[in-house]
C-alpha positions as semicolon CSV with decimal commas, in nm:
position;residue;x (nm);y (nm);z (nm)
1;X;-6,624;23,834;-10,401
2;X;-6,660;23,764;-10,040
3;X;-6,620;24,035;-9,759
4;X;-6,289;23,860;-9,619
5;X;-6,152;23,841;-9,985
6;X;-6,239;24,220;-10,021
7;X;-6,039;24,314;-9,719
8;X;-5,756;24,086;-9,787
9;X;-5,743;24,231;-10,144
10;X;-5,747;24,580;-10,012
11;X;-5,470;24,510;-9,767
12;X;-5,271;24,356;-10,043
13;X;-5,285;24,675;-10,271
14;X;-5,241;24,914;-10,010
15;X;-4,900;24,769;-9,911
16;X;-4,793;24,718;-10,292
17;X;-4,928;25,029;-10,470
18;X;-4,607;25,257;-10,444
19;X;-4,378;24,983;-10,573
20;X;-4,614;24,877;-10,835
21;X;-4,619;25,219;-10,966
22;X;-4,244;25,277;-10,922
23;X;-4,188;24,947;-11,149
24;X;-4,458;25,059;-11,399
25;X;-4,295;25,405;-11,437
26;X;-3,954;25,235;-11,486
27;X;-4,119;25,015;-11,766
28;X;-4,334;25,285;-11,925
29;X;-4,142;25,598;-11,853
30;X;-4,453;25,808;-11,805
31;X;-4,630;25,862;-11,464
32;X;-4,962;25,867;-11,602
33;X;-4,928;25,547;-11,786
34;X;-4,782;25,380;-11,515
35;X;-5,058;25,454;-11,289
36;X;-5,289;25,329;-11,554
37;X;-5,094;25,000;-11,616
38;X;-5,085;24,947;-11,225
39;X;-5,448;24,984;-11,220
40;X;-5,524;24,764;-11,503
41;X;-5,289;24,505;-11,326
42;X;-5,470;24,526;-11,000
43;X;-5,824;24,507;-11,194
44;X;-5,706;24,183;-11,330
45;X;-5,577;24,071;-11,003
46;X;-5,892;24,147;-10,837
47;X;-6,090;23,963;-11,109
48;X;-5,859;23,652;-11,033
49;X;-5,785;23,703;-10,663
50;X;-5,858;23,351;-10,575
51;X;-5,567;23,241;-10,811
52;X;-5,337;23,526;-10,721
53;X;-5,374;23,471;-10,341
54;X;-5,320;23,101;-10,379
55;X;-4,995;23,105;-10,597
56;X;-4,686;23,045;-10,422
57;X;-4,567;23,401;-10,472
58;X;-4,859;23,666;-10,504
59;X;-4,611;23,947;-10,547
60;X;-4,442;23,771;-10,855
61;X;-4,775;23,687;-10,996
62;X;-4,876;24,057;-10,967
63;X;-4,553;24,167;-11,126
64;X;-4,631;23,929;-11,415
65;X;-4,974;24,088;-11,467
66;X;-4,801;24,424;-11,478
67;X;-4,532;24,332;-11,713
68;X;-4,814;24,173;-11,939
69;X;-5,063;24,463;-11,893
70;X;-4,774;24,704;-12,011
71;X;-4,712;24,478;-12,315
72;X;-5,093;24,477;-12,396
73;X;-5,082;24,877;-12,381
74;X;-4,844;24,860;-12,721
75;X;-5,094;24,606;-12,883
76;X;-5,408;24,791;-12,860
77;X;-5,261;25,111;-12,967
78;X;-4,904;25,247;-12,990
79;X;-4,855;25,549;-12,789
80;X;-4,801;25,888;-12,974
81;X;-4,463;26,034;-12,885
82;X;-4,273;26,316;-13,064
83;X;-3,928;26,275;-12,998
84;X;-3,673;26,547;-13,060
85;X;-3,288;26,569;-13,140
86;X;-3,220;26,810;-12,854
87;X;-3,361;26,855;-12,511
88;X;-3,502;27,203;-12,420
89;X;-3,241;27,451;-12,259
90;X;-3,201;27,409;-11,867
91;X;-3,022;27,635;-11,616
92;X;-2,683;27,514;-11,501
93;X;-2,687;27,375;-11,149
94;X;-2,408;27,290;-10,917
95;X;-2,328;26,913;-10,829
96;X;-2,486;26,940;-10,486
97;X;-2,801;27,100;-10,637
98;X;-3,086;26,844;-10,573
99;X;-3,197;26,927;-10,930
100;X;-2,867;26,772;-11,061
101;X;-3,004;26,434;-10,935
102;X;-3,344;26,498;-11,109
103;X;-3,148;26,566;-11,419
104;X;-2,947;26,229;-11,386
105;X;-3,263;26,025;-11,325
106;X;-3,420;26,179;-11,643
107;X;-3,119;26,078;-11,858
108;X;-3,121;25,740;-11,712
109;X;-3,503;25,705;-11,751
110;X;-3,473;25,839;-12,102
111;X;-3,194;25,574;-12,194
112;X;-3,426;25,308;-12,043
113;X;-3,694;25,402;-12,244
114;X;-3,496;25,354;-12,559
115;X;-3,428;24,979;-12,477
116;X;-3,668;24,723;-12,642
117;X;-3,957;24,620;-12,419
118;X;-3,815;24,268;-12,312
119;X;-3,472;24,434;-12,220
120;X;-3,637;24,708;-12,035
121;X;-3,854;24,475;-11,855
122;X;-3,547;24,239;-11,754
123;X;-3,333;24,539;-11,647
124;X;-3,609;24,708;-11,431
125;X;-3,691;24,373;-11,256
126;X;-3,352;24,263;-11,232
127;X;-3,174;24,574;-11,106
128;X;-3,443;24,777;-10,976
129;X;-3,668;24,541;-10,811
130;X;-3,371;24,349;-10,716
131;X;-3,526;24,011;-10,816
132;X;-3,293;23,690;-10,890
133;X;-3,268;23,565;-11,253
134;X;-3,499;23,282;-11,163
135;X;-3,777;23,514;-11,025
136;X;-3,741;23,746;-11,348
137;X;-3,774;23,437;-11,561
138;X;-4,066;23,308;-11,383
139;X;-4,228;23,675;-11,395
140;X;-4,164;23,697;-11,778
141;X;-4,231;23,333;-11,841
142;X;-3,910;23,286;-12,004
143;X;-3,582;23,093;-11,922
144;X;-3,301;23,215;-11,691
145;X;-3,070;23,202;-11,999
146;X;-3,314;23,454;-12,179
147;X;-3,310;23,665;-11,865
148;X;-2,923;23,668;-11,865
149;X;-2,889;23,740;-12,236
150;X;-3,150;24,018;-12,219
151;X;-2,994;24,181;-11,918
152;X;-2,644;24,157;-12,106
153;X;-2,762;24,343;-12,397
154;X;-2,973;24,565;-12,217
155;X;-2,668;24,686;-11,987
156;X;-2,452;24,686;-12,290
157;X;-2,681;24,939;-12,447
158;X;-2,709;25,157;-12,146
159;X;-2,339;25,153;-12,095
160;X;-2,294;25,272;-12,475
161;X;-2,552;25,516;-12,442
162;X;-2,396;25,867;-12,509
163;X;-2,575;26,037;-12,258
164;X;-2,489;25,807;-11,981
165;X;-2,131;25,788;-12,090
166;X;-2,096;26,163;-12,066
167;X;-2,286;26,217;-11,733
168;X;-2,116;26,256;-11,381
169;X;-2,302;26,032;-11,174
170;X;-2,431;26,129;-10,805
171;X;-2,599;25,818;-10,658
172;X;-2,671;25,689;-10,299
173;X;-2,687;25,334;-10,452
174;X;-2,316;25,293;-10,582
175;X;-2,383;24,917;-10,658
176;X;-2,618;25,057;-10,945
177;X;-2,329;25,211;-11,113
178;X;-2,034;25,023;-10,974
179;X;-2,131;24,665;-10,974
180;X;-2,429;24,675;-11,222
181;X;-2,427;24,930;-11,476
182;X;-2,079;25,001;-11,504
């Protein structure tokens, strides 16, 4: 790769790393896997930088690589997880305690992790990344109708999730609960 391309790629990565890891975290549910998937996506973007750079939307191209890299993670070897029926005991905190928000986030992430991969990808890209249906469809390589149906099914599962239904929500983003999830 030429020196100018190296510099351009480095600047591209620096501006997108936090967002890329956040999206990967929402897809994987694990910080370490998220960083691995983000690094894999960036390695693939580096290898085909001329295509990424010349695309109409390099960010969408990179998100597509990220989603595909996450899906490939399951094709190679399914991660070993040991789910339990109950969560470990936690101390009770008041509603204005910052750890209450952390508990809410963990409940939401656990519910997201239970969605099938396609529904989770649609919900994450559509509602956390705030992409349009057309952008999500382009990222996932499917139709806008598929995005609509997968979003509808995913949101229905989240609404019906017992831990989400019983939780009193505190959020700085009321549209997440009022307009989209609830």
